[in-house]
N, CA, C, O and the ligand as a Tripos MOL2 file, in Angstrom:
@<TRIPOS>MOLECULE
protein
  277   275    70     0     0
PROTEIN
NO_CHARGES

@<TRIPOS>ATOM
      1 N         -79.9300   64.4690 -121.5260 N.3       1 MET1
      2 CA        -79.1280   63.3480 -122.1760 C.3       1 MET1
      3 C         -78.8350   62.3040 -121.0970 C.2       1 MET1
      4 O         -79.1320   61.1190 -121.2450 O.2       1 MET1
      5 N         -78.2250   62.8060 -119.9770 N.am      2 ALA2
      6 CA        -77.8560   61.8100 -118.9110 C.3       2 ALA2
      7 C         -79.1250   61.0460 -118.2580 C.2       2 ALA2
      8 O         -79.1040   59.9100 -117.7820 O.2       2 ALA2
      9 N         -80.2070   61.8990 -118.3390 N.am      3 ARG3
     10 CA        -81.4800   61.3780 -117.8560 C.3       3 ARG3
     11 C         -82.0450   60.1990 -118.7460 C.2       3 ARG3
     12 O         -82.7550   59.2910 -118.3120 O.2       3 ARG3
     13 N         -81.6680   60.3300 -119.9270 N.am      4 LEU4
     14 CA        -82.0760   59.2570 -120.9250 C.3       4 LEU4
     15 C         -81.0730   58.0620 -120.9830 C.2       4 LEU4
     16 O         -81.2600   57.1240 -121.7570 O.2       4 LEU4
     17 N         -80.0470   58.1240 -120.1740 N.am      5 GLY5
     18 CA        -79.1040   56.9950 -120.2670 C.3       5 GLY5
     19 C         -77.9780   57.0790 -121.1360 C.2       5 GLY5
     20 O         -77.2610   56.0970 -121.3320 O.2       5 GLY5
     21 N         -77.7580   58.2760 -121.7160 N.am      6 ALA6
     22 CA        -76.6480   58.5030 -122.7100 C.3       6 ALA6
     23 C         -75.3960   58.7120 -121.9180 C.2       6 ALA6
     24 O         -75.2510   59.7090 -121.2110 O.2       6 ALA6
     25 N         -74.5020   57.7820 -122.0330 N.am      7 GLN7
     26 CA        -73.2250   57.8890 -121.4430 C.3       7 GLN7
     27 C         -72.1370   58.2220 -122.3210 C.2       7 GLN7
     28 O         -71.2630   58.9730 -121.8880 O.2       7 GLN7
     29 N         -72.0520   57.7110 -123.6530 N.am      8 GLY8
     30 CA        -71.0780   57.8910 -124.5090 C.3       8 GLY8
     31 C         -71.2160   59.0990 -125.2520 C.2       8 GLY8
     32 O         -72.3960   59.4250 -125.3860 O.2       8 GLY8
     33 N         -70.3690   59.8850 -125.7910 N.am      9 VAL9
     34 CA        -70.4070   61.0510 -126.5510 C.3       9 VAL9
     35 C         -69.8720   60.6610 -127.9670 C.2       9 VAL9
     36 O         -68.9570   59.8530 -128.1250 O.2       9 VAL9
     37 N         -70.5320   61.3160 -129.0000 N.am     10 PRO10
     38 CA        -71.6860   62.0600 -128.8760 C.3      10 PRO10
     39 C         -73.0140   61.3160 -128.8900 C.2      10 PRO10
     40 O         -73.0700   60.1670 -129.3270 O.2      10 PRO10
     41 N         -74.0450   61.9280 -128.4360 N.am     11 ALA11
     42 CA        -75.2210   61.2620 -128.5030 C.3      11 ALA11
     43 C         -76.3910   62.1590 -129.1920 C.2      11 ALA11
     44 O         -76.4120   63.3830 -129.0680 O.2      11 ALA11
     45 N         -77.2370   61.5210 -129.8340 N.am     12 PHE12
     46 CA        -78.2230   62.3690 -130.6310 C.3      12 PHE12
     47 C         -79.5680   61.9410 -130.2450 C.2      12 PHE12
     48 O         -79.8620   60.7570 -130.0780 O.2      12 PHE12
     49 N         -80.3750   62.9150 -130.1080 N.am     13 LEU13
     50 CA        -81.9210   62.6190 -129.8670 C.3      13 LEU13
     51 C         -82.6960   63.0240 -131.1590 C.2      13 LEU13
     52 O         -82.8970   64.2090 -131.4270 O.2      13 LEU13
     53 N         -83.1310   61.9810 -131.9630 N.am     14 VAL14
     54 CA        -83.7900   62.3580 -133.2110 C.3      14 VAL14
     55 C         -85.2740   61.9520 -132.8240 C.2      14 VAL14
     56 O         -85.5090   60.7640 -132.6020 O.2      14 VAL14
     57 N         -86.2030   62.8250 -132.7420 N.am     15 GLY15
     58 CA        -87.4900   62.3650 -132.4040 C.3      15 GLY15
     59 C         -87.4780   61.8100 -131.0220 C.2      15 GLY15
     60 O         -87.0200   62.4260 -130.0600 O.2      15 GLY15
     61 N         -88.0190   60.5760 -130.9650 N.am     16 ALA16
     62 CA        -88.0900   59.7920 -129.7060 C.3      16 ALA16
     63 C         -86.8270   58.8340 -129.6980 C.2      16 ALA16
     64 O         -86.6940   58.1010 -128.7180 O.2      16 ALA16
     65 N         -85.9020   58.7870 -130.7050 N.am     17 GLU17
     66 CA        -84.8760   57.7750 -130.6200 C.3      17 GLU17
     67 C         -83.5850   58.3530 -130.3020 C.2      17 GLU17
     68 O         -83.1490   59.4010 -130.7790 O.2      17 GLU17
     69 N         -82.9400   57.5240 -129.3780 N.am     18 LEU18
     70 CA        -81.6310   58.0590 -128.8880 C.3      18 LEU18
     71 C         -80.5570   57.2830 -129.6120 C.2      18 LEU18
     72 O         -80.5220   56.0530 -129.5860 O.2      18 LEU18
     73 N         -79.7000   58.0130 -130.2430 N.am     19 VAL19
     74 CA        -78.5970   57.4120 -130.8660 C.3      19 VAL19
     75 C         -77.1360   57.6850 -130.0880 C.2      19 VAL19
     76 O         -76.6940   58.8220 -129.9170 O.2      19 VAL19
     77 N         -76.5420   56.6180 -129.6990 N.am     20 ILE20
     78 CA        -75.3990   57.0670 -128.9220 C.3      20 ILE20
     79 C         -74.1130   56.6360 -129.8600 C.2      20 ILE20
     80 O         -74.0110   55.5330 -130.3970 O.2      20 ILE20
     81 N         -73.2470   57.5970 -129.9510 N.am     21 GLY21
     82 CA        -72.1540   57.5590 -130.9200 C.3      21 GLY21
     83 C         -72.5150   57.9590 -132.2010 C.2      21 GLY21
     84 O         -73.7140   58.0620 -132.4620 O.2      21 GLY21
     85 N         -71.5540   58.2340 -133.1640 N.am     22 PHE22
     86 CA        -71.8670   58.7120 -134.3680 C.3      22 PHE22
     87 C         -72.1670   57.5370 -135.2900 C.2      22 PHE22
     88 O         -71.2680   57.0950 -136.0060 O.2      22 PHE22
     89 N         -73.2820   57.0580 -135.3040 N.am     23 ASP23
     90 CA        -73.7220   56.0390 -136.3200 C.3      23 ASP23
     91 C         -74.3540   56.4980 -137.3930 C.2      23 ASP23
     92 O         -75.5830   56.5560 -137.3900 O.2      23 ASP23
     93 N         -73.5850   56.9130 -138.5200 N.am     24 LYS24
     94 CA        -74.0380   57.6390 -139.5440 C.3      24 LYS24
     95 C         -75.3070   56.9540 -140.2300 C.2      24 LYS24
     96 O         -76.3020   57.6370 -140.4720 O.2      24 LYS24
     97 N         -75.2610   55.6340 -140.5310 N.am     25 ASN25
     98 CA        -76.3670   55.0480 -141.0960 C.3      25 ASN25
     99 C         -77.6090   55.0660 -140.3800 C.2      25 ASN25
    100 O         -78.6980   55.1550 -140.9470 O.2      25 ASN25
    101 N         -77.4470   54.9780 -139.0750 N.am     26 ARG26
    102 CA        -78.6590   55.0150 -138.1190 C.3      26 ARG26
    103 C         -79.1120   56.3270 -138.1420 C.2      26 ARG26
    104 O         -80.3270   56.4590 -138.2950 O.2      26 ARG26
    105 N         -78.4080   57.3780 -138.0230 N.am     27 LEU27
    106 CA        -78.8350   58.6620 -138.0440 C.3      27 LEU27
    107 C         -79.4800   59.0840 -139.3160 C.2      27 LEU27
    108 O         -80.5010   59.7710 -139.2880 O.2      27 LEU27
    109 N         -78.8470   58.6470 -140.5950 N.am     28 SER28
    110 CA        -79.5230   59.1220 -141.6970 C.3      28 SER28
    111 C         -80.9460   58.5120 -141.8150 C.2      28 SER28
    112 O         -81.9200   59.1550 -142.2080 O.2      28 SER28
    113 N         -80.9750   57.1370 -141.4170 N.am     29 SER29
    114 CA        -82.2450   56.5230 -141.6570 C.3      29 SER29
    115 C         -83.2500   57.2990 -140.6080 C.2      29 SER29
    116 O         -84.3990   57.5840 -140.9470 O.2      29 SER29
    117 N         -82.8270   57.5550 -139.5620 N.am     30 LEU30
    118 CA        -83.8520   58.2820 -138.6140 C.3      30 LEU30
    119 C         -84.2230   59.6640 -139.1240 C.2      30 LEU30
    120 O         -85.3060   60.2010 -138.8880 O.2      30 LEU30
    121 N         -83.2040   60.2180 -139.8710 N.am     31 LEU31
    122 CA        -83.6950   61.7240 -140.2910 C.3      31 LEU31
    123 C         -84.4190   61.5750 -141.6380 C.2      31 LEU31
    124 O         -85.1600   62.4990 -141.9770 O.2      31 LEU31
    125 N         -84.2860   60.5370 -142.4180 N.am     32 PHE32
    126 CA        -84.7430   60.5550 -143.8990 C.3      32 PHE32
    127 C         -85.7100   59.5660 -143.9740 C.2      32 PHE32
    128 O         -86.4680   59.6360 -144.9420 O.2      32 PHE32
    129 N         -85.8750   58.5960 -143.1280 N.am     33 ASP33
    130 CA        -87.1280   57.6620 -143.2660 C.3      33 ASP33
    131 C         -88.5120   58.4490 -142.8430 C.2      33 ASP33
    132 O         -88.5880   59.4340 -142.1090 O.2      33 ASP33
    133 N         -89.4300   57.8540 -143.4070 N.am     34 ARG34
    134 CA        -90.7860   58.4550 -143.1540 C.3      34 ARG34
    135 C         -91.4280   57.8020 -142.0450 C.2      34 ARG34
    136 O         -91.3230   56.5790 -141.9480 O.2      34 ARG34
    137 N         -92.0960   58.4810 -141.1720 N.am     35 VAL35
    138 CA        -92.8710   57.7830 -140.0630 C.3      35 VAL35
    139 C         -94.2660   57.8930 -140.2750 C.2      35 VAL35
    140 O         -94.7350   59.0200 -140.4350 O.2      35 VAL35
    141 N         -95.0470   56.8410 -140.3040 N.am     36 VAL36
    142 CA        -96.3530   56.9560 -140.5610 C.3      36 VAL36
    143 C         -97.1210   56.3210 -139.3690 C.2      36 VAL36
    144 O         -96.5260   55.5450 -138.6220 O.2      36 VAL36
    145 N         -98.4610   56.6380 -139.1660 N.am     37 GLU37
    146 CA        -99.1620   56.3370 -138.0910 C.3      37 GLU37
    147 C        -100.1300   55.1670 -138.5310 C.2      37 GLU37
    148 O        -100.8550   55.3160 -139.5140 O.2      37 GLU37
    149 N        -100.1300   54.0270 -137.8060 N.am     38 CYS38
    150 CA       -101.1690   53.0150 -138.0450 C.3      38 CYS38
    151 C        -102.4360   53.7270 -137.8990 C.2      38 CYS38
    152 O        -102.5970   54.4820 -136.9410 O.2      38 CYS38
    153 N        -103.5460   53.5070 -138.9650 N.am     39 PRO39
    154 CA       -104.7310   54.0860 -138.7410 C.3      39 PRO39
    155 C        -105.6490   53.3890 -137.6590 C.2      39 PRO39
    156 O        -106.6320   53.9280 -137.1510 O.2      39 PRO39
    157 N        -105.2330   52.2290 -137.4040 N.am     40 LYS40
    158 CA       -106.0380   51.3910 -136.3750 C.3      40 LYS40
    159 C        -105.5580   51.6750 -134.9250 C.2      40 LYS40
    160 O        -106.3400   51.9830 -134.0270 O.2      40 LYS40
    161 N        -104.2930   51.5560 -134.7700 N.am     41 CYS41
    162 CA       -103.8950   51.6520 -133.2610 C.3      41 CYS41
    163 C        -102.8750   52.7030 -132.8980 C.2      41 CYS41
    164 O        -102.3380   52.8200 -131.7970 O.2      41 CYS41
    165 N        -102.6520   53.5430 -134.0960 N.am     42 ARG42
    166 CA       -101.7730   54.6730 -133.8910 C.3      42 ARG42
    167 C        -100.4060   54.4260 -133.6520 C.2      42 ARG42
    168 O         -99.6900   55.3790 -133.3450 O.2      42 ARG42
    169 N         -99.9420   53.3040 -133.7450 N.am     43 ALA43
    170 CA        -98.4600   53.0550 -133.6200 C.3      43 ALA43
    171 C         -97.6580   53.7520 -134.6150 C.2      43 ALA43
    172 O         -98.0520   53.8370 -135.7780 O.2      43 ALA43
    173 N         -96.4150   54.3190 -134.1780 N.am     44 LYS44
    174 CA        -95.7110   54.9600 -135.1780 C.3      44 LYS44
    175 C         -94.8150   53.9740 -135.9430 C.2      44 LYS44
    176 O         -94.0080   53.2990 -135.3030 O.2      44 LYS44
    177 N         -94.9110   53.8530 -137.2580 N.am     45 LEU45
    178 CA        -94.0440   52.9550 -137.9550 C.3      45 LEU45
    179 C         -93.0790   53.6080 -138.9290 C.2      45 LEU45
    180 O         -93.4790   54.5080 -139.6670 O.2      45 LEU45
    181 N         -91.8430   53.1920 -138.9560 N.am     46 ARG46
    182 CA        -90.7580   53.8620 -139.6560 C.3      46 ARG46
    183 C         -90.7610   53.1120 -141.0800 C.2      46 ARG46
    184 O         -90.7270   51.8860 -141.1900 O.2      46 ARG46
    185 N         -90.8000   53.8950 -142.0080 N.am     47 LEU47
    186 CA        -90.6550   53.2260 -143.4770 C.3      47 LEU47
    187 C         -89.6410   54.0260 -144.2510 C.2      47 LEU47
    188 O         -89.4100   55.2060 -143.9840 O.2      47 LEU47
    189 N         -89.0090   53.3250 -145.2640 N.am     48 PRO48
    190 CA        -88.0620   54.0840 -145.9460 C.3      48 PRO48
    191 C         -88.7910   55.1180 -146.8630 C.2      48 PRO48
    192 O         -89.9420   54.9230 -147.2540 O.2      48 PRO48
    193 N         -88.0950   56.1790 -147.1720 N.am     49 SER49
    194 CA        -88.8080   57.2590 -147.8700 C.3      49 SER49
    195 C         -88.6350   57.2220 -149.5000 C.2      49 SER49
    196 O         -87.7070   56.5530 -149.9560 O.2      49 SER49
    197 N         -89.4450   57.8740 -150.3180 N.am     50 GLU50
    198 CA        -89.2780   57.9130 -151.5500 C.3      50 GLU50
    199 C         -89.4450   56.4370 -152.3310 C.2      50 GLU50
    200 O         -88.8950   56.2260 -153.4120 O.2      50 GLU50
    201 N         -90.2310   55.4970 -151.6810 N.am     51 LYS51
    202 CA        -90.3850   54.1620 -152.3020 C.3      51 LYS51
    203 C         -91.7380   54.0070 -153.0140 C.2      51 LYS51
    204 O         -92.1380   52.9020 -153.3790 O.2      51 LYS51
    205 N         -92.4080   55.1040 -153.1950 N.am     52 GLY52
    206 CA        -93.7840   55.0320 -153.8940 C.3      52 GLY52
    207 C         -94.8840   54.5690 -152.9110 C.2      52 GLY52
    208 O         -94.8620   54.9300 -151.7340 O.2      52 GLY52
    209 N         -95.7470   53.8460 -153.3610 N.am     53 THR53
    210 CA        -96.7240   53.3500 -152.3840 C.3      53 THR53
    211 C         -96.3810   51.9560 -151.8170 C.2      53 THR53
    212 O         -96.0750   51.0010 -152.5310 O.2      53 THR53
    213 N         -96.4600   51.9210 -150.4530 N.am     54 LEU54
    214 CA        -96.0120   50.6360 -149.7990 C.3      54 LEU54
    215 C         -97.1150   50.0320 -149.0560 C.2      54 LEU54
    216 O         -97.9560   50.7150 -148.4710 O.2      54 LEU54
    217 N         -97.1170   48.7610 -149.0770 N.am     55 ARG55
    218 CA        -98.1730   48.0190 -148.3420 C.3      55 ARG55
    219 C         -97.3960   47.7820 -146.9630 C.2      55 ARG55
    220 O         -96.2580   47.3190 -146.8800 O.2      55 ARG55
    221 N         -98.0980   48.1280 -146.0400 N.am     56 VAL56
    222 CA        -97.5020   47.9880 -144.5340 C.3      56 VAL56
    223 C         -98.3390   47.1340 -143.7370 C.2      56 VAL56
    224 O         -99.5700   47.1140 -143.7300 O.2      56 VAL56
    225 N         -97.5150   46.4080 -143.0430 N.am     57 THR57
    226 CA        -98.1950   45.5350 -141.8720 C.3      57 THR57
    227 C         -97.8480   46.1820 -140.5880 C.2      57 THR57
    228 O         -96.6590   46.2540 -140.2790 O.2      57 THR57
    229 N         -98.8210   46.6920 -139.7550 N.am     58 CYS58
    230 CA        -98.3980   47.1800 -138.4880 C.3      58 CYS58
    231 C         -97.6690   46.1150 -137.5130 C.2      58 CYS58
    232 O         -98.0710   44.9720 -137.2970 O.2      58 CYS58
    233 N         -96.6200   46.6660 -137.0190 N.am     59 SER59
    234 CA        -95.9530   45.7170 -136.0700 C.3      59 SER59
    235 C         -96.6190   45.4000 -134.7920 C.2      59 SER59
    236 O         -96.3710   44.3750 -134.1570 O.2      59 SER59
    237 N         -97.4990   46.3300 -134.4140 N.am     60 ARG60
    238 CA        -98.2300   46.3160 -133.0770 C.3      60 ARG60
    239 C         -99.5660   45.4980 -133.2620 C.2      60 ARG60
    240 O         -99.8140   44.5410 -132.5290 O.2      60 ARG60
    241 N        -100.3730   45.8840 -134.2140 N.am     61 CYS61
    242 CA       -101.8150   45.3070 -134.2060 C.3      61 CYS61
    243 C        -101.9070   44.3840 -135.4550 C.2      61 CYS61
    244 O        -102.9260   43.7120 -135.6150 O.2      61 CYS61
    245 N        -100.9130   44.3280 -136.3180 N.am     62 GLY62
    246 CA       -101.0370   43.5060 -137.5620 C.3      62 GLY62
    247 C        -101.9200   44.0090 -138.5570 C.2      62 GLY62
    248 O        -102.0190   43.3570 -139.5960 O.2      62 GLY62
    249 N        -102.6460   45.1630 -138.4080 N.am     63 ASP63
    250 CA       -103.4090   45.7650 -139.5390 C.3      63 ASP63
    251 C        -102.5480   46.0650 -140.7070 C.2      63 ASP63
    252 O        -101.3690   46.4110 -140.6210 O.2      63 ASP63
    253 N        -103.2430   45.9020 -141.8450 N.am     64 ARG64
    254 CA       -102.3370   46.1570 -143.1720 C.3      64 ARG64
    255 C        -103.1180   47.3510 -143.8170 C.2      64 ARG64
    256 O        -104.3450   47.3980 -143.8970 O.2      64 ARG64
    257 N        -102.2660   48.2950 -144.2590 N.am     65 PHE65
    258 CA       -102.7560   49.3670 -144.9560 C.3      65 PHE65
    259 C        -101.6780   49.8980 -146.0390 C.2      65 PHE65
    260 O        -100.4910   49.5720 -145.9970 O.2      65 PHE65
    261 N        -102.2070   50.7090 -146.9610 N.am     66 GLU66
    262 CA       -101.1790   51.2170 -148.0030 C.3      66 GLU66
    263 C        -100.8790   52.6770 -147.6820 C.2      66 GLU66
    264 O        -101.7460   53.3810 -147.1660 O.2      66 GLU66
    265 N         -99.7750   53.1030 -147.9510 N.am     67 THR67
    266 CA        -99.3130   54.5010 -147.7610 C.3      67 THR67
    267 C         -98.3980   54.9690 -148.8460 C.2      67 THR67
    268 O         -97.6500   54.1810 -149.4230 O.2      67 THR67
    269 N         -98.4390   55.9960 -149.0760 N.am     68 SER68
    270 CA        -97.4820   56.4700 -150.1200 C.3      68 SER68
    271 C         -96.1370   57.2580 -149.4270 C.2      68 SER68
    272 O         -96.2570   58.0720 -148.5110 O.2      68 SER68
    273 N         -95.1640   56.9630 -149.8820 N.am     69 THR69
    274 CA        -93.7780   57.5620 -149.0870 C.3      69 THR69
    275 C         -93.2580   58.5940 -150.1030 C.2      69 THR69
    276 O         -92.2400   59.2420 -149.8580 O.2      69 THR69
    277 ZN       -101.4710   49.0610 -135.6460 Zn       70 ZN70
@<TRIPOS>BOND
     1     1     2 1
     2     2     3 1
     3     3     4 2
     4     3     5 am
     5     5     6 1
     6     6     7 1
     7     7     8 2
     8     7     9 am
     9     9    10 1
    10    10    11 1
    11    11    12 2
    12    11    13 am
    13    13    14 1
    14    14    15 1
    15    15    16 2
    16    15    17 am
    17    17    18 1
    18    18    19 1
    19    19    20 2
    20    19    21 am
    21    21    22 1
    22    22    23 1
    23    23    24 2
    24    23    25 am
    25    25    26 1
    26    26    27 1
    27    27    28 2
    28    27    29 am
    29    29    30 1
    30    30    31 1
    31    31    32 2
    32    31    33 am
    33    33    34 1
    34    34    35 1
    35    35    36 2
    36    35    37 am
    37    37    38 1
    38    38    39 1
    39    39    40 2
    40    39    41 am
    41    41    42 1
    42    42    43 1
    43    43    44 2
    44    43    45 am
    45    45    46 1
    46    46    47 1
    47    47    48 2
    48    47    49 am
    49    49    50 1
    50    50    51 1
    51    51    52 2
    52    51    53 am
    53    53    54 1
    54    54    55 1
    55    55    56 2
    56    55    57 am
    57    57    58 1
    58    58    59 1
    59    59    60 2
    60    59    61 am
    61    61    62 1
    62    62    63 1
    63    63    64 2
    64    63    65 am
    65    65    66 1
    66    66    67 1
    67    67    68 2
    68    67    69 am
    69    69    70 1
    70    70    71 1
    71    71    72 2
    72    71    73 am
    73    73    74 1
    74    74    75 1
    75    75    76 2
    76    75    77 am
    77    77    78 1
    78    78    79 1
    79    79    80 2
    80    79    81 am
    81    81    82 1
    82    82    83 1
    83    83    84 2
    84    83    85 am
    85    85    86 1
    86    86    87 1
    87    87    88 2
    88    87    89 am
    89    89    90 1
    90    90    91 1
    91    91    92 2
    92    91    93 am
    93    93    94 1
    94    94    95 1
    95    95    96 2
    96    95    97 am
    97    97    98 1
    98    98    99 1
    99    99   100 2
   100    99   101 am
   101   101   102 1
   102   102   103 1
   103   103   104 2
   104   103   105 am
   105   105   106 1
   106   106   107 1
   107   107   108 2
   108   107   109 am
   109   109   110 1
   110   110   111 1
   111   111   112 2
   112   111   113 am
   113   113   114 1
   114   114   115 1
   115   115   116 2
   116   115   117 am
   117   117   118 1
   118   118   119 1
   119   119   120 2
   120   119   121 am
   121   121   122 1
   122   122   123 1
   123   123   124 2
   124   123   125 am
   125   125   126 1
   126   126   127 1
   127   127   128 2
   128   127   129 am
   129   129   130 1
   130   130   131 1
   131   131   132 2
   132   131   133 am
   133   133   134 1
   134   134   135 1
   135   135   136 2
   136   135   137 am
   137   137   138 1
   138   138   139 1
   139   139   140 2
   140   139   141 am
   141   141   142 1
   142   142   143 1
   143   143   144 2
   144   143   145 am
   145   145   146 1
   146   146   147 1
   147   147   148 2
   148   147   149 am
   149   149   150 1
   150   150   151 1
   151   151   152 2
   152   151   153 am
   153   153   154 1
   154   154   155 1
   155   155   156 2
   156   155   157 am
   157   157   158 1
   158   158   159 1
   159   159   160 2
   160   159   161 am
   161   161   162 1
   162   162   163 1
   163   163   164 2
   164   163   165 am
   165   165   166 1
   166   166   167 1
   167   167   168 2
   168   167   169 am
   169   169   170 1
   170   170   171 1
   171   171   172 2
   172   171   173 am
   173   173   174 1
   174   174   175 1
   175   175   176 2
   176   175   177 am
   177   177   178 1
   178   178   179 1
   179   179   180 2
   180   179   181 am
   181   181   182 1
   182   182   183 1
   183   183   184 2
   184   183   185 am
   185   185   186 1
   186   186   187 1
   187   187   188 2
   188   187   189 am
   189   189   190 1
   190   190   191 1
   191   191   192 2
   192   191   193 am
   193   193   194 1
   194   194   195 1
   195   195   196 2
   196   195   197 am
   197   197   198 1
   198   198   199 1
   199   199   200 2
   200   199   201 am
   201   201   202 1
   202   202   203 1
   203   203   204 2
   204   203   205 am
   205   205   206 1
   206   206   207 1
   207   207   208 2
   208   207   209 am
   209   209   210 1
   210   210   211 1
   211   211   212 2
   212   211   213 am
   213   213   214 1
   214   214   215 1
   215   215   216 2
   216   215   217 am
   217   217   218 1
   218   218   219 1
   219   219   220 2
   220   219   221 am
   221   221   222 1
   222   222   223 1
   223   223   224 2
   224   223   225 am
   225   225   226 1
   226   226   227 1
   227   227   228 2
   228   227   229 am
   229   229   230 1
   230   230   231 1
   231   231   232 2
   232   231   233 am
   233   233   234 1
   234   234   235 1
   235   235   236 2
   236   235   237 am
   237   237   238 1
   238   238   239 1
   239   239   240 2
   240   239   241 am
   241   241   242 1
   242   242   243 1
   243   243   244 2
   244   243   245 am
   245   245   246 1
   246   246   247 1
   247   247   248 2
   248   247   249 am
   249   249   250 1
   250   250   251 1
   251   251   252 2
   252   251   253 am
   253   253   254 1
   254   254   255 1
   255   255   256 2
   256   255   257 am
   257   257   258 1
   258   258   259 1
   259   259   260 2
   260   259   261 am
   261   261   262 1
   262   262   263 1
   263   263   264 2
   264   263   265 am
   265   265   266 1
   266   266   267 1
   267   267   268 2
   268   267   269 am
   269   269   270 1
   270   270   271 1
   271   271   272 2
   272   271   273 am
   273   273   274 1
   274   274   275 1
   275   275   276 2
@<TRIPOS>SUBSTRUCTURE
     1 MET1         2 RESIDUE 1 A MET
     2 ALA2         6 RESIDUE 1 A ALA
     3 ARG3        10 RESIDUE 1 A ARG
     4 LEU4        14 RESIDUE 1 A LEU
     5 GLY5        18 RESIDUE 1 A GLY
     6 ALA6        22 RESIDUE 1 A ALA
     7 GLN7        26 RESIDUE 1 A GLN
     8 GLY8        30 RESIDUE 1 A GLY
     9 VAL9        34 RESIDUE 1 A VAL
    10 PRO10       38 RESIDUE 1 A PRO
    11 ALA11       42 RESIDUE 1 A ALA
    12 PHE12       46 RESIDUE 1 A PHE
    13 LEU13       50 RESIDUE 1 A LEU
    14 VAL14       54 RESIDUE 1 A VAL
    15 GLY15       58 RESIDUE 1 A GLY
    16 ALA16       62 RESIDUE 1 A ALA
    17 GLU17       66 RESIDUE 1 A GLU
    18 LEU18       70 RESIDUE 1 A LEU
    19 VAL19       74 RESIDUE 1 A VAL
    20 ILE20       78 RESIDUE 1 A ILE
    21 GLY21       82 RESIDUE 1 A GLY
    22 PHE22       86 RESIDUE 1 A PHE
    23 ASP23       90 RESIDUE 1 A ASP
    24 LYS24       94 RESIDUE 1 A LYS
    25 ASN25       98 RESIDUE 1 A ASN
    26 ARG26      102 RESIDUE 1 A ARG
    27 LEU27      106 RESIDUE 1 A LEU
    28 SER28      110 RESIDUE 1 A SER
    29 SER29      114 RESIDUE 1 A SER
    30 LEU30      118 RESIDUE 1 A LEU
    31 LEU31      122 RESIDUE 1 A LEU
    32 PHE32      126 RESIDUE 1 A PHE
    33 ASP33      130 RESIDUE 1 A ASP
    34 ARG34      134 RESIDUE 1 A ARG
    35 VAL35      138 RESIDUE 1 A VAL
    36 VAL36      142 RESIDUE 1 A VAL
    37 GLU37      146 RESIDUE 1 A GLU
    38 CYS38      150 RESIDUE 1 A CYS
    39 PRO39      154 RESIDUE 1 A PRO
    40 LYS40      158 RESIDUE 1 A LYS
    41 CYS41      162 RESIDUE 1 A CYS
    42 ARG42      166 RESIDUE 1 A ARG
    43 ALA43      170 RESIDUE 1 A ALA
    44 LYS44      174 RESIDUE 1 A LYS
    45 LEU45      178 RESIDUE 1 A LEU
    46 ARG46      182 RESIDUE 1 A ARG
    47 LEU47      186 RESIDUE 1 A LEU
    48 PRO48      190 RESIDUE 1 A PRO
    49 SER49      194 RESIDUE 1 A SER
    50 GLU50      198 RESIDUE 1 A GLU
    51 LYS51      202 RESIDUE 1 A LYS
    52 GLY52      206 RESIDUE 1 A GLY
    53 THR53      210 RESIDUE 1 A THR
    54 LEU54      214 RESIDUE 1 A LEU
    55 ARG55      218 RESIDUE 1 A ARG
    56 VAL56      222 RESIDUE 1 A VAL
    57 THR57      226 RESIDUE 1 A THR
    58 CYS58      230 RESIDUE 1 A CYS
    59 SER59      234 RESIDUE 1 A SER
    60 ARG60      238 RESIDUE 1 A ARG
    61 CYS61      242 RESIDUE 1 A CYS
    62 GLY62      246 RESIDUE 1 A GLY
    63 ASP63      250 RESIDUE 1 A ASP
    64 ARG64      254 RESIDUE 1 A ARG
    65 PHE65      258 RESIDUE 1 A PHE
    66 GLU66      262 RESIDUE 1 A GLU
    67 THR67      266 RESIDUE 1 A THR
    68 SER68      270 RESIDUE 1 A SER
    69 THR69      274 RESIDUE 1 A THR
    70 ZN70       277 GROUP 0 **** ****
């Protein structure tokens, strides 16, 4: 944790995301949102879960694709 720059307590490491302090909304979105991979550039995109089929625009390469959540 210290190596990652976490100085406050508590700190949570959820996947690759570091959350410092007990930020309940941020933690629940990290835990419950769906992560999809862009089929073109393989960027990881975070989407809300349980929203049916979503049209997604990749924030890295701008590719558009549909995915079900
Ligand atoms: Zn992409």
